C-alpha positions in Angstrom: 0.0 0.0 0.0 2.8 2.4 0.6 4.1 2.1 -2.9 0.6 2.9 -4.3 0.3 6.0 -2.2 3.8 7.1 -3.2 3.0 6.7 -6.9 -0.3 8.5 -6.5 1.4 11.4 -4.7 4.1 11.6 -7.4 1.5 11.6 -10.2 -0.5 14.4 -8.4 2.6 16.4 -7.9 3.5 16.1 -11.6 0.0 17.1 -12.6 0.1 20.2 -10.3 3.4 21.2 -11.9 2.0 20.8 -15.4 -1.1 22.9 -14.6 1.0 25.7 -13.2 3.2 25.8 -16.3 0.2 26.6 -18.5 -0.8 29.8 -16.8 -0.2 33.3 -18.1 0.8 35.9 -15.5 0.2 39.6 -16.3 1.4 42.5 -14.2 0.8 46.2 -14.4 -2.8 46.4 -15.4 -4.7 48.8 -13.1 -7.7 47.6 -11.3 -10.6 49.5 -12.8 -13.9 49.0 -14.7 -12.2 48.5 -18.1 -9.7 45.8 -17.0 -11.8 43.1 -18.7 -11.6 44.9 -22.1 -7.9 45.5 -21.6 -7.4 41.8 -21.0 -9.5 40.8 -24.0 -7.5 43.2 -26.3 -4.2 41.9 -24.9 -5.3 38.3 -25.3 -6.2 38.8 -28.9 -2.6 39.6 -29.5 -1.2 36.7 -27.4 -3.6 34.1 -28.7 -5.4 35.3 -31.8 -9.0 34.1 -32.2 -9.6 33.4 -28.5 -11.1 35.3 -25.7 -9.8 35.3 -22.1 -11.3 32.1 -20.7 -11.2 33.0 -17.0 -8.9 35.1 -14.9 -8.3 36.2 -11.3 -6.3 38.7 -9.4 -3.7 37.3 -6.9 -2.9 38.8 -3.6 -4.5 41.3 -1.3 -6.2 44.3 -2.8 -4.0 47.4 -2.4 -5.1 50.0 0.2 -4.1 52.9 -2.1 -4.5 53.5 -5.8 -1.1 52.0 -6.7 -0.1 49.2 -9.0 -2.8 46.6 -9.7 -2.5 43.1 -8.4 -1.1 40.3 -10.6 -3.5 38.7 -13.0 -3.5 34.9 -13.5 -5.0 33.5 -16.6 -5.2 29.7 -16.6 -5.0 28.3 -20.1 -7.4 25.3 -20.7 -5.6 22.1 -21.5 -6.6 20.3 -24.8 
């Protein structure tokens, strides 16, 4: 049983690494009402013919109007 759990753990670890590799991280886009449009425009350049699938901001929201938080866009696997 220990071998099976070790193999399962190793497979899960490899899958997690693979999923992290296929993310796009974008920095420097301010947090405002037109950030979705900015992302769509940028994504048309990066991956022509596709819209931004889903995205999220990482980290705590800044207390002041400073730089925006990092944006993470996970790319769907085929």
